[in-house]
C-alpha positions in Angstrom: 0.7 -5.0 35.4 2.6 -1.7 34.3 4.3 -3.1 31.3 1.3 -5.0 29.8 -1.0 -2.0 29.9 2.1 -0.2 27.9 2.2 -3.1 25.5 -1.2 -2.7 25.0 -1.1 0.7 24.2 1.8 -0.1 21.8 -0.1 -2.5 19.9 -3.2 0.1 19.8 -1.1 2.8 18.2 0.5 0.3 15.8 -3.3 -0.7 14.9 -4.2 2.3 14.6 -1.5 3.6 12.1 -1.5 0.3 10.1 -5.7 1.1 9.2 -4.5 4.4 8.0 -2.0 3.3 5.5 -3.8 2.2 2.1 -3.3 -1.5 1.4 -1.3 -3.3 -1.1 -3.3 -5.3 -3.2 -3.4 -8.8 -2.1 -1.0 -11.7 -3.8 -4.7 -13.3 -4.5 -5.8 -10.2 -6.6 -1.8 -9.9 -8.3 -2.6 -13.4 -9.5 -6.0 -12.7 -11.1 -5.4 -12.4 -15.1 -6.8 -9.7 -17.1 -10.2 -11.1 -17.9 -10.2 -12.6 -14.7 -9.7 -9.3 -13.3 -12.6 -7.5 -15.5 -15.4 -10.1 -15.0 -14.4 -9.5 -10.6 -15.1 -5.9 -11.3 -18.5 -6.4 -13.6 -19.4 -8.4 -10.8 -18.9 -5.5 -8.3 -20.6 -3.5 -10.4 -23.4 -5.2 -10.8 -23.8 -5.9 -6.9 -23.4 -1.9 -5.9 -26.0 -1.3 -8.8 -28.6 -4.0 -6.7 -27.8 -1.5 -3.9 -29.4 1.6 -5.5 -32.4 2.6 -4.5 -33.9 3.1 -8.2 -37.5 4.9 -8.8 -40.3 3.8 -10.0 -41.9 4.3 -13.3 -44.4 7.2 -12.3 -41.6 8.9 -10.5 -39.1 8.7 -13.7 -42.4 9.6 -16.1 -42.5 12.8 -13.2 -39.4 13.9 -13.5 -38.4 13.6 -16.8 -41.6 15.8 -17.8 -40.4 18.3 -15.3 -36.5 18.2 -16.9 -38.0 18.9 -20.2 -40.6 21.2 -19.4 -37.5 23.2 -17.2 -35.3 23.1 -20.3 -38.2 24.1 -23.0 -39.1 27.4 -20.3 -35.2 28.5 -19.7 -34.6 27.9 -23.3 -37.2 30.3 -24.3 -36.0 33.4 -22.1 -32.5 32.8 -23.0 -34.0 33.0 -26.3 -35.7 36.2 -26.0 -33.7 37.9 -24.1 -31.0 36.8 -26.8 -33.8 38.6 -29.0 -34.1 42.2 -26.9 -30.8 42.5 -26.4 -29.6 42.1 -30.3 -32.7 44.1 -31.3 -31.5 47.3 -28.4 -27.9 46.8 -29.8 -29.1 47.2 -33.5 -31.5 50.0 -32.9 -28.8 51.6 -31.1 -26.5 51.3 -33.8 -28.7 52.9 -36.0 -29.5 55.7 -33.9 -25.7 56.2 -33.7 -25.1 56.4 -37.5 
């Protein structure tokens, strides 16, 4: 009984060690031509893209408006700060000279 239990533990350790190692490419994958591998890649990409939760049209429009609006606002803020600091530096330099 102890020997059987020891063997089971060894098998479990070996199985855990095997699963932690990166798997080698299978012989089947190595035999595929470049074209076949490329087709397989795009087929898998398409399958994964089907799993994506895409936003609805309304959500997409809302997100786009928010992004464009915030970009415009932040651009104006940076422009205003740049203009203000430019005027400040020019006035300080004119006062010194």
